[in-house]
C-alpha atoms as an extended CHARMM CRD file, in Angstrom:
* protein
*
       186  EXT
         1         1  MET       CA             20.3240000000        3.4020000000      -86.5360000000  PROA      1               0.0000000000
         2         2  GLY       CA             17.6500000000        5.8660000000      -87.2950000000  PROA      2               0.0000000000
         3         3  LYS       CA             15.2200000000        4.1140000000      -85.1390000000  PROA      3               0.0000000000
         4         4  ILE       CA             17.5540000000        4.3470000000      -82.1690000000  PROA      4               0.0000000000
         5         5  HSD       CA             17.8400000000        8.1310000000      -82.5710000000  PROA      5               0.0000000000
         6         6  PHE       CA             14.1050000000        8.3240000000      -82.7080000000  PROA      6               0.0000000000
         7         7  TYR       CA             13.4760000000        6.4510000000      -79.4150000000  PROA      7               0.0000000000
         8         8  VAL       CA             16.1000000000        8.3610000000      -77.3720000000  PROA      8               0.0000000000
         9         9  PRO       CA             14.4210000000       11.7440000000      -77.8080000000  PROA      9               0.0000000000
        10        10  LEU       CA             11.0760000000       10.2290000000      -77.2110000000  PROA      10              0.0000000000
        11        11  LEU       CA             12.2210000000        8.7140000000      -73.9180000000  PROA      11              0.0000000000
        12        12  PHE       CA             13.9630000000       11.9160000000      -72.9220000000  PROA      12              0.0000000000
        13        13  ILE       CA             10.6370000000       13.8190000000      -73.4560000000  PROA      13              0.0000000000
        14        14  LYS       CA              8.6300000000       11.3450000000      -71.3390000000  PROA      14              0.0000000000
        15        15  PHE       CA             11.2960000000       11.3490000000      -68.5940000000  PROA      15              0.0000000000
        16        16  LYS       CA             11.2590000000       15.1930000000      -68.6480000000  PROA      16              0.0000000000
        17        17  LYS       CA              7.3060000000       15.1810000000      -68.2440000000  PROA      17              0.0000000000
        18        18  ILE       CA              7.5200000000       12.6640000000      -65.4140000000  PROA      18              0.0000000000
        19        19  MET       CA             10.2140000000       14.7610000000      -63.6650000000  PROA      19              0.0000000000
        20        20  LYS       CA              8.1820000000       17.9300000000      -64.3980000000  PROA      20              0.0000000000
        21        21  ASN       CA              5.2430000000       16.4650000000      -62.4260000000  PROA      21              0.0000000000
        22        22  PHE       CA              7.2430000000       14.6560000000      -59.7780000000  PROA      22              0.0000000000
        23        23  PHE       CA              9.3240000000       17.6200000000      -58.4580000000  PROA      23              0.0000000000
        24        24  PRO       CA              6.1810000000       19.6800000000      -57.5730000000  PROA      24              0.0000000000
        25        25  PHE       CA              4.6330000000       16.6930000000      -55.8630000000  PROA      25              0.0000000000
        26        26  LEU       CA              7.9000000000       16.0820000000      -53.8920000000  PROA      26              0.0000000000
        27        27  PHE       CA              8.1210000000       19.7090000000      -52.9650000000  PROA      27              0.0000000000
        28        28  ALA       CA              4.5050000000       19.7120000000      -51.7800000000  PROA      28              0.0000000000
        29        29  LEU       CA              4.9990000000       16.5880000000      -49.7200000000  PROA      29              0.0000000000
        30        30  ILE       CA              8.1670000000       18.1640000000      -48.0380000000  PROA      30              0.0000000000
        31        31  LEU       CA              6.3040000000       21.3540000000      -47.3310000000  PROA      31              0.0000000000
        32        32  ILE       CA              3.2810000000       19.6220000000      -45.8470000000  PROA      32              0.0000000000
        33        33  SER       CA              5.4870000000       17.4330000000      -43.6600000000  PROA      33              0.0000000000
        34        34  SER       CA              7.3970000000       20.2890000000      -42.3040000000  PROA      34              0.0000000000
        35        35  CYS       CA              4.3670000000       22.3410000000      -41.4910000000  PROA      35              0.0000000000
        36        36  GLU       CA              2.6580000000       19.7010000000      -39.2370000000  PROA      36              0.0000000000
        37        37  GLU       CA              2.0790000000       21.0500000000      -35.6930000000  PROA      37              0.0000000000
        38        38  SER       CA              2.8770000000       18.8030000000      -32.8910000000  PROA      38              0.0000000000
        39        39  VAL       CA             -0.2130000000       17.5250000000      -30.9920000000  PROA      39              0.0000000000
        40        40  GLU       CA             -0.3260000000       18.1860000000      -27.2750000000  PROA      40              0.0000000000
        41        41  ILE       CA             -2.2590000000       15.6180000000      -25.1170000000  PROA      41              0.0000000000
        42        42  THR       CA             -3.2480000000       16.6130000000      -21.6510000000  PROA      42              0.0000000000
        43        43  ALA       CA             -4.4540000000       14.2450000000      -18.9820000000  PROA      43              0.0000000000
        44        44  SER       CA             -5.7830000000       15.2170000000      -15.5240000000  PROA      44              0.0000000000
        45        45  THR       CA             -5.8820000000       13.0300000000      -12.4110000000  PROA      45              0.0000000000
        46        46  THR       CA             -5.9450000000       13.2330000000       -8.7250000000  PROA      46              0.0000000000
        47        47  PHE       CA             -3.2110000000       11.8360000000       -6.6010000000  PROA      47              0.0000000000
        48        48  VAL       CA             -4.4200000000       10.7620000000       -3.1600000000  PROA      48              0.0000000000
        49        49  ASP       CA             -2.1950000000        9.3310000000       -0.5720000000  PROA      49              0.0000000000
        50        50  THR       CA             -2.5030000000        8.7220000000        3.2200000000  PROA      50              0.0000000000
        51        51  VAL       CA              0.1010000000        9.1800000000        5.8740000000  PROA      51              0.0000000000
        52        52  GLU       CA             -0.7870000000        6.8790000000        8.8390000000  PROA      52              0.0000000000
        53        53  VAL       CA              0.3060000000        8.5790000000       12.1380000000  PROA      53              0.0000000000
        54        54  SER       CA              0.5780000000        6.7290000000       15.5250000000  PROA      54              0.0000000000
        55        55  ILE       CA              1.4270000000        8.7390000000       18.5190000000  PROA      55              0.0000000000
        56        56  PRO       CA              2.0380000000        7.1220000000       21.9560000000  PROA      56              0.0000000000
        57        57  GLN       CA              0.7180000000        8.4780000000       25.2050000000  PROA      57              0.0000000000
        58        58  SER       CA              2.7220000000       11.4430000000       26.5140000000  PROA      58              0.0000000000
        59        59  ASN       CA              3.8000000000       11.7080000000       30.1410000000  PROA      59              0.0000000000
        60        60  GLY       CA              4.1210000000       15.3100000000       30.9300000000  PROA      60              0.0000000000
        61        61  THR       CA              6.1260000000       16.3200000000       27.6930000000  PROA      61              0.0000000000
        62        62  ASP       CA              5.1130000000       16.4520000000       24.2060000000  PROA      62              0.0000000000
        63        63  VAL       CA              5.7590000000       13.3970000000       22.1010000000  PROA      63              0.0000000000
        64        64  THR       CA              7.3040000000       13.7320000000       18.6010000000  PROA      64              0.0000000000
        65        65  TYR       CA              6.2580000000       11.8580000000       15.5400000000  PROA      65              0.0000000000
        66        66  ASP       CA              7.6280000000       11.4770000000       12.0110000000  PROA      66              0.0000000000
        67        67  GLU       CA              5.7530000000        9.5200000000        9.4050000000  PROA      67              0.0000000000
        68        68  THR       CA              6.3980000000        9.2580000000        5.7340000000  PROA      68              0.0000000000
        69        69  THR       CA              4.6600000000        7.5520000000        2.6560000000  PROA      69              0.0000000000
        70        70  THR       CA              6.0400000000        7.3430000000       -0.8270000000  PROA      70              0.0000000000
        71        71  GLN       CA              4.2900000000        6.7620000000       -4.1670000000  PROA      71              0.0000000000
        72        72  ASN       CA              5.2000000000        7.0350000000       -7.7730000000  PROA      72              0.0000000000
        73        73  LEU       CA              3.6200000000        9.1620000000      -10.5030000000  PROA      73              0.0000000000
        74        74  THR       CA              4.4170000000        6.4120000000      -13.0690000000  PROA      74              0.0000000000
        75        75  GLU       CA              1.4290000000        4.5210000000      -11.4700000000  PROA      75              0.0000000000
        76        76  LEU       CA             -0.9330000000        7.3550000000      -12.3570000000  PROA      76              0.0000000000
        77        77  VAL       CA              0.5180000000        8.5420000000      -15.7200000000  PROA      77              0.0000000000
        78        78  SER       CA              1.6520000000        5.5940000000      -17.9160000000  PROA      78              0.0000000000
        79        79  ASN       CA              3.6550000000        7.8140000000      -20.3490000000  PROA      79              0.0000000000
        80        80  TYR       CA              5.3830000000        9.6330000000      -17.5370000000  PROA      80              0.0000000000
        81        81  ASP       CA              8.7150000000        9.8450000000      -19.4920000000  PROA      81              0.0000000000
        82        82  ASP       CA              6.7830000000       11.7230000000      -22.2620000000  PROA      82              0.0000000000
        83        83  ILE       CA              5.4760000000       14.5030000000      -19.9220000000  PROA      83              0.0000000000
        84        84  THR       CA              6.5580000000       17.9460000000      -20.9740000000  PROA      84              0.0000000000
        85        85  ASP       CA              4.6300000000       19.9730000000      -18.3610000000  PROA      85              0.0000000000
        86        86  ILE       CA              2.7960000000       19.3240000000      -15.0300000000  PROA      86              0.0000000000
        87        87  ASN       CA              0.3000000000       21.6820000000      -13.4850000000  PROA      87              0.0000000000
        88        88  ILE       CA             -0.9540000000       21.3320000000       -9.9750000000  PROA      88              0.0000000000
        89        89  ASP       CA             -4.6410000000       22.1560000000      -10.0880000000  PROA      89              0.0000000000
        90        90  SER       CA             -5.2320000000       21.6370000000       -6.4140000000  PROA      90              0.0000000000
        91        91  LEU       CA             -3.3300000000       20.5710000000       -3.2900000000  PROA      91              0.0000000000
        92        92  SER       CA             -4.9670000000       19.9090000000        0.1030000000  PROA      92              0.0000000000
        93        93  TYR       CA             -4.8390000000       17.7560000000        3.1700000000  PROA      93              0.0000000000
        94        94  THR       CA             -7.2810000000       16.5710000000        5.8420000000  PROA      94              0.0000000000
        95        95  PHE       CA             -7.2820000000       14.5430000000        9.0530000000  PROA      95              0.0000000000
        96        96  THR       CA             -9.2040000000       11.3050000000        9.0090000000  PROA      96              0.0000000000
        97        97  ASN       CA             -9.8570000000        7.9470000000       10.8900000000  PROA      97              0.0000000000
        98        98  LEU       CA             -9.2310000000        9.0760000000       14.4810000000  PROA      98              0.0000000000
        99        99  THR       CA             -8.9010000000        6.1810000000       17.0510000000  PROA      99              0.0000000000
       100       100  GLY       CA             -7.8440000000        6.4460000000       20.5940000000  PROA      100             0.0000000000
       101       101  ASN       CA             -7.3790000000        9.7140000000       22.6590000000  PROA      101             0.0000000000
       102       102  SER       CA            -10.0570000000       12.1650000000       21.4960000000  PROA      102             0.0000000000
       103       103  ASN       CA             -8.3040000000       15.0020000000       23.4800000000  PROA      103             0.0000000000
       104       104  ALA       CA             -4.9170000000       14.6880000000       21.6980000000  PROA      104             0.0000000000
       105       105  VAL       CA             -3.5800000000       17.9850000000       20.5670000000  PROA      105             0.0000000000
       106       106  ILE       CA             -1.0050000000       18.4620000000       17.8310000000  PROA      106             0.0000000000
       107       107  THR       CA              1.2890000000       21.1610000000       19.2110000000  PROA      107             0.0000000000
       108       108  SER       CA              3.2710000000       21.5120000000       16.0570000000  PROA      108             0.0000000000
       109       109  ALA       CA              2.9730000000       19.8470000000       12.6210000000  PROA      109             0.0000000000
       110       110  THR       CA              4.7580000000       20.1670000000        9.3180000000  PROA      110             0.0000000000
       111       111  VAL       CA              3.6050000000       18.7260000000        5.9310000000  PROA      111             0.0000000000
       112       112  GLU       CA              6.3510000000       18.1440000000        3.5120000000  PROA      112             0.0000000000
       113       113  ILE       CA              6.2210000000       16.8880000000       -0.0990000000  PROA      113             0.0000000000
       114       114  ASN       CA              9.5160000000       15.8150000000       -1.6950000000  PROA      114             0.0000000000
       115       115  GLU       CA             11.4470000000       17.6820000000        1.0190000000  PROA      115             0.0000000000
       116       116  ILE       CA              9.4830000000       21.0040000000        0.2610000000  PROA      116             0.0000000000
       117       117  ILE       CA              7.4540000000       22.2570000000        3.1870000000  PROA      117             0.0000000000
       118       118  VAL       CA              3.9150000000       22.8910000000        2.1280000000  PROA      118             0.0000000000
       119       119  ALA       CA              2.2300000000       23.6540000000        5.4670000000  PROA      119             0.0000000000
       120       120  THR       CA              2.9340000000       24.1940000000        9.0670000000  PROA      120             0.0000000000
       121       121  THR       CA              0.3580000000       24.3270000000       11.9030000000  PROA      121             0.0000000000
       122       122  SER       CA              0.0690000000       24.1760000000       15.6500000000  PROA      122             0.0000000000
       123       123  ASN       CA             -2.3600000000       23.6260000000       18.4770000000  PROA      123             0.0000000000
       124       124  LEU       CA             -4.9260000000       21.5040000000       16.6510000000  PROA      124             0.0000000000
       125       125  ASN       CA             -7.3130000000       19.1840000000       18.4440000000  PROA      125             0.0000000000
       126       126  ILE       CA             -7.3110000000       16.1400000000       16.0960000000  PROA      126             0.0000000000
       127       127  GLU       CA            -10.7700000000       15.0050000000       16.9810000000  PROA      127             0.0000000000
       128       128  GLN       CA            -12.2030000000       18.4710000000       16.1930000000  PROA      128             0.0000000000
       129       129  GLU       CA            -10.4090000000       18.4940000000       12.7170000000  PROA      129             0.0000000000
       130       130  VAL       CA            -11.7090000000       14.9640000000       11.8770000000  PROA      130             0.0000000000
       131       131  THR       CA            -15.2800000000       15.7440000000       13.1510000000  PROA      131             0.0000000000
       132       132  ASN       CA            -15.3490000000       19.0470000000       11.1240000000  PROA      132             0.0000000000
       133       133  GLU       CA            -13.8940000000       17.2800000000        8.0660000000  PROA      133             0.0000000000
       134       134  THR       CA            -11.6010000000       20.4140000000        7.7450000000  PROA      134             0.0000000000
       135       135  VAL       CA             -9.7810000000       20.5150000000        4.3640000000  PROA      135             0.0000000000
       136       136  VAL       CA             -6.6330000000       22.6750000000        4.3080000000  PROA      136             0.0000000000
       137       137  GLU       CA             -6.0810000000       24.1010000000        0.7380000000  PROA      137             0.0000000000
       138       138  ILE       CA             -2.5410000000       25.0030000000       -0.3430000000  PROA      138             0.0000000000
       139       139  THR       CA             -2.6580000000       27.8230000000       -2.8130000000  PROA      139             0.0000000000
       140       140  ASP       CA              0.6890000000       29.4770000000       -2.6790000000  PROA      140             0.0000000000
       141       141  THR       CA              1.5680000000       29.8530000000       -6.3870000000  PROA      141             0.0000000000
       142       142  ALA       CA              5.3160000000       29.8480000000       -5.8980000000  PROA      142             0.0000000000
       143       143  LEU       CA              5.1980000000       26.8080000000       -3.7310000000  PROA      143             0.0000000000
       144       144  LEU       CA              2.9030000000       25.0150000000       -6.3710000000  PROA      144             0.0000000000
       145       145  ASN       CA              5.3530000000       25.9730000000       -9.0540000000  PROA      145             0.0000000000
       146       146  GLN       CA              8.2460000000       24.5090000000       -7.0420000000  PROA      146             0.0000000000
       147       147  LEU       CA              6.4300000000       21.2400000000       -6.6860000000  PROA      147             0.0000000000
       148       148  GLU       CA              5.5000000000       21.1080000000      -10.3950000000  PROA      148             0.0000000000
       149       149  ASN       CA              9.1530000000       21.4070000000      -11.2880000000  PROA      149             0.0000000000
       150       150  THR       CA             10.0720000000       18.6920000000       -8.8790000000  PROA      150             0.0000000000
       151       151  PHE       CA              7.4090000000       16.3340000000      -10.2780000000  PROA      151             0.0000000000
       152       152  LEU       CA              8.8190000000       16.9480000000      -13.7410000000  PROA      152             0.0000000000
       153       153  THR       CA             12.3020000000       15.6970000000      -12.7630000000  PROA      153             0.0000000000
       154       154  ASN       CA             11.3540000000       13.0190000000      -10.2160000000  PROA      154             0.0000000000
       155       155  SER       CA              8.4530000000       10.6960000000      -10.4350000000  PROA      155             0.0000000000
       156       156  SER       CA              8.5470000000        9.7570000000       -6.7200000000  PROA      156             0.0000000000
       157       157  VAL       CA              6.2320000000       11.6160000000       -4.4680000000  PROA      157             0.0000000000
       158       158  SER       CA              7.2310000000       11.5690000000       -0.8560000000  PROA      158             0.0000000000
       159       159  ILE       CA              4.8270000000       12.9470000000        1.7340000000  PROA      159             0.0000000000
       160       160  ARG       CA              6.1630000000       13.4710000000        5.3450000000  PROA      160             0.0000000000
       161       161  PHE       CA              4.0540000000       14.6080000000        8.3780000000  PROA      161             0.0000000000
       162       162  TYR       CA              6.0610000000       15.3910000000       11.4620000000  PROA      162             0.0000000000
       163       163  GLY       CA              5.9920000000       17.4320000000       14.6670000000  PROA      163             0.0000000000
       164       164  SER       CA              4.9880000000       17.0160000000       18.3100000000  PROA      164             0.0000000000
       165       165  ALA       CA              1.6390000000       16.3190000000       20.1170000000  PROA      165             0.0000000000
       166       166  SER       CA              0.2760000000       16.1890000000       23.6020000000  PROA      166             0.0000000000
       167       167  THR       CA             -1.4890000000       12.9530000000       24.3910000000  PROA      167             0.0000000000
       168       168  GLU       CA             -1.7420000000       12.7920000000       28.1410000000  PROA      168             0.0000000000
       169       169  GLU       CA             -4.8150000000       10.7140000000       28.0950000000  PROA      169             0.0000000000
       170       170  GLY       CA             -3.6480000000        7.9340000000       25.9390000000  PROA      170             0.0000000000
       171       171  SER       CA             -2.2120000000        7.1380000000       22.4930000000  PROA      171             0.0000000000
       172       172  VAL       CA             -3.8290000000        8.3340000000       19.3290000000  PROA      172             0.0000000000
       173       173  ASP       CA             -3.8890000000        6.9990000000       15.7260000000  PROA      173             0.0000000000
       174       174  PHE       CA             -5.0930000000        9.0160000000       12.6980000000  PROA      174             0.0000000000
       175       175  ASN       CA             -4.5030000000        9.6420000000        9.0330000000  PROA      175             0.0000000000
       176       176  VAL       CA             -3.3700000000       12.7120000000        7.1380000000  PROA      176             0.0000000000
       177       177  GLN       CA             -4.8620000000       12.4110000000        3.6550000000  PROA      177             0.0000000000
       178       178  VAL       CA             -3.0890000000       14.4710000000        1.0560000000  PROA      178             0.0000000000
       179       179  SER       CA             -4.8380000000       15.1450000000       -2.3020000000  PROA      179             0.0000000000
       180       180  ILE       CA             -3.0320000000       16.5280000000       -5.4040000000  PROA      180             0.0000000000
       181       181  GLY       CA             -4.9620000000       17.4460000000       -8.4430000000  PROA      181             0.0000000000
       182       182  LEU       CA             -2.5520000000       17.2690000000      -11.5000000000  PROA      182             0.0000000000
       183       183  THR       CA             -2.7270000000       17.9650000000      -15.2610000000  PROA      183             0.0000000000
       184       184  ALA       CA              0.0630000000       16.6020000000      -17.2440000000  PROA      184             0.0000000000
       185       185  THR       CA              0.8640000000       17.5130000000      -20.7590000000  PROA      185             0.0000000000
       186       186  LEU       CA              2.3940000000       14.9290000000      -23.2170000000  PROA      186             0.0000000000
């Protein structure tokens, strides 16, 4: 029995040394794990969509038009559900691809994104806008913030262009191209 008493204290001493080294290691591991900072990933892209507008000839009174196109941000950002913040770096629209009546005039127009009015205009000669390649920049910070919040909660982007036009000399077709520069944080 003397040998048994000899091994028990020896095992206890070895166990105590192992535990003495193990607990600081475990503490350091927990401390390092809890101090890790989250990594932010940002991705920038430009969302471009075109609203195709077709306005028939007017006969003495303005003709109304109302065209909408819808896209999804998940097609641009594969990890859309992981987005924590969206910043709109730029927002603009331009008129392109005019065919038909070169004297058509937009008497009133509204550009809407996700049911938020981003621009209104009136008395525009469409051909002049297309020829000049006019780009209308939207810079209203409050408006851009409102759109950013909308994009965070809804991946669908609906662009609507509506109003009235005078097309006495014949029908007219053109496009309204909307460009949105986005930076998403994941």
